[in-house]
N, C-alpha and C positions, 0 to 999 in steps of 0.2 A: 426473534432473537433468543427466546428461551429454548425453542426447538433446536436451534443450532447446537447448543450444548447437550441437548437430550439425545440427539442423533449422532453425536460426536462430529468428526471432520468430514466424512464422505457425503453427507447430505446437507449442503448449504441452502438449497432452494426451499425445502419444506419449512424453513424458518419463517417465511412470510405468511403461509397459511396459519401457522400456530399463533402468530402474534395476535390476530384478531380474537382467537379463542382465549388467550391469557388476559388480554386487556380489552374486554368488550366495550368498556366505557369510552376509552380514548380512541380506539381504532374502528369502531363500528361504522363510522361515517366514511370509511375507505373500502368499499366492496370491490373496487376495480383491481386492487392488488392481488387478491387470491385467484382471479381468473387467468392471468398470464401464465403462471407456473404449469398447469396441466398440459397445455399444448406443446410446449418446448420439448421436454423429455418424455416420450411415451413409455419408455421402460421404467422410468422412475415413478410414473403415475400410479403404478400398482402399490409401491411402498407408501405413496401419499395417503392412501386409505388408512393403513395402520397408523400413520402419523396423526390423523384425526381421532382415531380410536385412542391414541396415547393421550389425547387432551384430557379426558376424564381422570387419567392417572396423575394429573397435575399435583395433587396433594403430595406426591413423592418429591416434588421440587424442593419444598422446604427442608426435606431430610438432608439435602446436601447444602449446608450453609455456605461453604466456600463458593459454590457455583452461584447461589442466589446473590451474594454480595457483589461478585464481578458483574453479574447481569444488571443489577440495579444501577450501577455506576453509569454505564452508557445510556440506559433508557431514561433515567430521571432528568438529566440536563435538558433534552429536547422537550420532554413532556411537561416538566415543571414550569418552564419559562412561560408558555402560554396559559397554564392553568392558574398559577399563583395570583396574577392580577385579577382573575375572575373571582377567586375565593376572597381576595382582600376586600372586594366591594361589599359583599354581605357583612363582613366583619365590621367595616367602618359604619355600615348602616345600623348595626346594633349599638354603636356608640351614641346614637341619639339619646342616651341616658343623660345628656346635657340638660334635659328637662328637670333633673333632680335639684339643681340650684334654685329653681322657681319656688318650691315650698320653703326653702331656707330663707327667702326674703320675707316671708310672712312674720316670723318672730321679730324681725327688726322693726316692722311697722306696728307690732303689737302694743308697745308701751303707750301709744297715743290714745287708743280707744278707752282704756281704763279711766284716764283723767276726763275724757269726754263724757263717759257714762256717769262719772262722779258729778260733773256739772249738771247733768240732767236730773240726778237725784237731789242735788242741792237746790236746783231751781224748783223742783217739785215740793221740797220741804218748805221753801220760803214763799210758796205761791200765795198763801193767805196774806202775808205781809206785803209782798210785791203787788198783789192785785189791788189792794186798797190805795197804794201810792200811784200805781199806773193809771188808775181811773181819773186822776187829777189832770192828766195830759190829754184827755179825750176831746177837749174843746178846740177852738180855732184861734183864740186870742191869748196874748201874754199880758195879763193885767194884774191888778191887786187881788182880784178874786182868786186867780190861779195860785198866787203865793199864800193866800189865806187857807185855801183848801189843802195845799201842800203842807202847811204848818200843822194843820189838824191831823192829817194822815200820818205824819212823822211822829207826832206825840202819841197817837193811838198805837203806833208800832213800837212804843217804849224807847224811842230814841233819846228821850230826856230833853228838858228845857234848854240846857246849855248847848248840847250837840245840835238840837234843832235850830236854834238861833244862829249858831256858827254856820251850819249848812245853808240856811237861807241867805245870809249875808254873802257868803262865798259864791252862791249860785247867782245872785243878782249881779255881782261883779263880773262873773264869767259871761253872763248873757249880754251885758253891756259891751264888754270887750269883743265878743264874737258877733255883735249886732244881730242876734238871733231873732227871727220873727215867727218861727214855727214851734208850737208846744212840744213836738217830738224832738226837736233840736234841744229844747230846754231839758228834757229828760236825759238826753245823752250827756249834757253838761253836768247834770246832777250825778250821773254815774261817775264822772271824773272827780267831782268834788268829794263824794263819799269814799272813793278809792284812796284819795289823798289823805282823807281824815283817818282811815283805817290802816294806812301804811305803817305807822309805828308799831302796830300789833303783830305785823308779819315777821316772824322770826322762827328759824328752824331749831328743833331740839338737838343739842350737841351731845354726842356720845364718843368717848375715846380719849378725852383729855386726861381724865382720871381713871385709875384702875383699882377697884371698880368705880363706875359712876353710880352714886347712890341717889335714889329718888324717893321722896316722901310725898304720898298722895293723900290729900285731905278734901273735905267737903261735907255738906249736910246730908242727912239721911235721904235716900231716894234719888240723889243726883246722878247716880250711875257710876260710882267710883270703881267698884270691883269689876264691872263689865268693861269699863274703859281700860282698866289695868290689864284685863285679859286680852283685849284687842291690841293694846300697845305691846304686850309681851309677844303676841303672835307675830306682829310686824317685825319686832327686833330679832326674834328667833329666825325668821325667814331671811333676815339680813346677816345671818351667821354670827349673831351676838349671843354670847352665853349669858343667860338671864337667871337670876335667883330671886324668888319671891319670899316676902316675909308677911305672914298672916298676923299682923299686929292689931287687927280688929277682933279683939277677944270678947267684946261685949255683945255684939249682935249674934243672934242664934243663926247657925248654919253659915256664918260668914266665912269661916275657915274651910268648910266643905265646898262652898261656891268658888272660892279662889283655887282650891285644889282641882276642881274640874277644869278650869282654864289652864292650870299648870300641866295637867295630863294632855290636854289638847295640843299645847305648844311643846310638850315634852321637855319641860324645864323642872328644876328642883324647887322645893318649897320648904321653908322653915316655919314650924307652927308649934304652939303649945296650947292645949285645951285649958282655958281659964287662966292662962299665964299673964304676966304683966306685959302690957304692950311695949313698954320701953325695953324690957329685957329681951323680948322676942326680936325687936329691931336690932339690938346690940349683938345678939347671937347671929343674926342674919348677915350683918356687915362683916363680922369676923369670919363667918363661913364663906362669904363671897370672896374675901381676900385669900383664904386658904385654898379655895377651889379655883382660883384665878378666873372668876366670873367677870364679864364685861360690865354688867349692869345689875344692881340690886334695887328692887322696888318694894317699898314698905306700904302695905295697905293699912290705913288707920280707921278708927271708928268714926261714923258720921255724927256730927254734932252741930248745933246751931251756934252762931257766933255770940248769941246772947247768954249762952251757958258758960259763964266765966270759969267755973271749976273744971269743966271739960276742956276748955281752951288752954288752961294751965297744963293739962295732961299732954296736949299736943306739944307745948313748949318743952316739956320734960323729955318727950320722945326725941325731939330735935337735939336737945343737949346731949342725951345719951348716945345718939348716933355720932355726934361730934367727938365723943370720947373713944369710940371704936375706930374712927378714922378721921384724921385731921381734915378740916375744911368741908366735911360732910355734914348734912346732905348737900349735894351739889345742885339738886333741883327740888324745889318745893312746889308741887303742882296742885292747883285747886280745880276740882271738877264742878262745873256750874251747869245747872239745868236751864236751858234756854227758854223754857216756858215761864220762868219766874219773873221775867221782865225786869223792872227796876229793882226788885229784891236781889237780883243777881249782882247788880252794882254794889248794893250794900254788903253782900257777902265778900265781894272782892276787896272792898275797903277794910272790913273787919279782919279777915284772914291775913291780908297783907300787913296790917299794922302789928298783928300778933306774931307772925312767922316770917315775914319777908318773902312774899311769893316771887317765883321766877317765871312762872308760866301758867296758862289756863288751858283747860279742855272743856269746850262748850258742847253740851250734849242736847239731844232731843229737839233739834231745830226743825224736825219734820212736823208738819201739821200745826205750826204755831204762828200766831200773828205778832209775835214779840221779837222778831229777829233784829229789830233796830237797836236792841240793848247793846250790841257791840259798838255802835257809834257812841253811846253814852260812856261805855268803858274807855274807849279811845280818847274821849275828850276830858274825862275826869280822873281816871286811874288807868293809864296806858300800860297795863301788864300784858306782855306778849301772849298771843293766842297760838299755842302750838298745834292744836287739833280742833276740828269741829265734827260733830256727829249728827247724822240724820236718820238713824235707825239702829236696829239690833244686830245686823249682820257685820261680819268682819270688815267688809269693804265699805261699810257706812261710816267709818272713821277715817278722815283724811287730813292732810296738812292744810293749814289755813293760808289762803291767798286773798289779799285785800281786793285786787281787781276782780277775781272770780266771784267773791262774795257780793261785791257791788253790782256786777252784771246779773248774777242770779237773782238779786233782790229787786232790781229796777228794770231790767230789759225784758 
């Protein structure tokens, strides 16, 4: 077809030989067509040779745009119809990028493993406590000896006399109702009894009702106050909460610097004064939090024993001054308790609660201790909500408290 315009009107036949030359890909499979033309006109066969020679000059064809456009119109329709479906197949084959959604499903399942790994760490931390209690159910009979051994194991785990007696009475009732005959079934019933006892302690930390939410963190020296504040700050910051820290522990050496390290890690602001008055630092921090539109203000206070009455009075002063900076503040008074201290932890809860009116607890260092039963004692005698429990120094080692999870980690 291209040669038809190249040779003008007198040479219609040479058009067929040139077609294979111009479109070798589409017409190479038709060699029968070029054979007929030579035999018919002998006189024109001589010009056919020049026509083949003209094929290399084909670059000249683009020089004549009007001709190329008219030629493409008739040729494309027949050629494109068969070729397009063939090309479409590879293109559709490339669409198997549908495999891309597969990785997207992974993040949706991701939230489950962290809690599962937390259960493993909690179980490992309470292994000493749980191991001594689990040994009671290794026998084959449910008799008085089993209950006596269980009572001893619970007391050694610092469950306390009142909580231990309550759990034993409740367990005996459950065993009777369930008509259990296997010691392992009794252990499962004990898990239910302990979970029900700890249920009043299960409460989430609420943020957002007040602007800002002011928290005052207290506790004895070495309980892990500053570290717990750092972990809590990191969790809040990752939840898109604007946090402001107040270094109100002006007595302990390097306390301000330690809190500053956590502030840098979480990329939050900190208000501090070297050797300043703790109440004044807290007052400035609350005002700064309101001015900067912070969501949460956390005041770190100096560690002190509840028997040091003059220092406990200092804590009361800090609380009063915070209330002057913002009405109804502090909204949370959190006590950090070392889980290793056993029954002494219960005494701390009682003393700080009477002096300040505690709203929540953070129980730390439950890893490697045989004293995990103290939460049962707290639940029975002073049920202050437990917001968080910690089993190590890492950020992920501080998690929200679940009564059922704790009972399972302790006894299963």
